[in-house]
N, C-alpha and C positions, 0 to 999 in steps of 0.2 A: 504494500500500500504506500502511496505517495502522500504523506501528511504535510500540510502547510502549518500545522500546529494544533493546538487544542483550544477550547473555549471555556470561559467562566460563565457562571449563571447569568451575570448581568448582560452578557452578549445575547443570550437566548431570550432574556426578558425584553430587551430592546427589539429583537427580531419579531417577537410575538406581539408585544403590546404597542410598539411604535410610539411610546409615551415620551420620548425625547428625540425630537426631529434630527438634531445634529448627530447624536450617537446612532440613531437608526440609519442615517445615511452612511455612516462609517461601517456599520454592520453590512448594509447592502453592498457596499464596495468590496468588502472582504469576501462575501459570498460570490459576487460576480467574478472576482479575481480567481477564486478557487475553481469555479465552474469553467472558466476560460482555460485555465492551466491544467485541468483534470486532477486537482489536488483535493484532499479531504481535510476536514477539521474533526479531531477527536472530541467526542462529548463523553467525559467521564461519568460513570453511573452516579457518583456523588453529586454531580452538577444537576442531573435529572431529579434527584431527591430534593435538592435545595430549590430547584425550579418549581416543583409542585407546591412547596411551602410558600414561596413568593407569590405564585399565581393564585393560590387559595386565599392567602391572608391579605395581600396588597391589592390584587386585581379582582378579588371576589369571584374567581372562576369556580363554577360548580363542577362536580365530578365529571359529568358528561362532556363539558367544555374542555376540561383538562385532558381527558382521554383523547378527544378529537385533536387537540393541539399537539399532543405528543405523537400521535399517529401521523399528523402532517409533517412534523419534524423528522420522524423516522423515514418518511418518503423522500426527503431532500437528498439529492445526490451529493451535495457538498459535505454532508455530515455523516460521520461514522460513530456509532454508539458502542461504548464499552459494554460488554455483556448484553448485547442486543437481544438475544433469545430470552434471557432471564427478564429483561425489561418488558418485552412483549408479553411474557407470561404474567408478570406483575400487573400490567395494565388490564389484562383479561380478568385476573382475580379481583382486582380493585373494582372494575366495572360491574362485576357480577355479585360482589359480596359487600359486607359491612365493615371490613377492616380498613384501616388507614392505608394510604398508598405506601408509606414507608414500611409498614409491616408486610404488605404484599411483596414488596421488593426484597426485603430481608429473606423471606421464605423462598422466593424464586431463586435468589442467589445461592441459598443453602441447597436447594434442589439441584441447581446446576453443578454444584460441587459434590453431589451425592452425600450430603451431610444432614439428612433428615432423621428424626424429627427436629424441627426448629422449636426449641424449648422456650416457653414464655409464661409469664404470670398474667398476661393480657388475654382475657377470655374472648374478646372480639377478634383479636389476632389469631387465636387458636382455631377459629372457624375456617381459616385458609387451609386448604388441603396441604398437609405436610407439617403443620404446626400442632403442637400439643401443649396443654397447660401442665406446668410443673406443680405438683401438690405436695 
């Protein structure tokens, strides 16, 4: 893979919300440069976790809007997501269940490493397939 670098949460926030015109233009230029040169930007899984928090708490995105937003980002040819399969599984679990996105992502990553069950004291998180409540 030919990486042009990686991105922080604030880059994706600008890309999604366009809430700062100057910074959004900078992000658009970066994306255009990567597309033109056939380069990728790595999105660490921790950035996606933080992005969910920012979009939920600062931009008031509902669950369905967040899932749609991440799916749109996943389809961008300029972006390469760390642990993409686990991320897709976490999105599915989050969309269908009652657990928080972070818990769904934790379980999906544990599943990807064949390290289940994912032990937790959180009963809502334990509803995600592969998680178990520690008693």
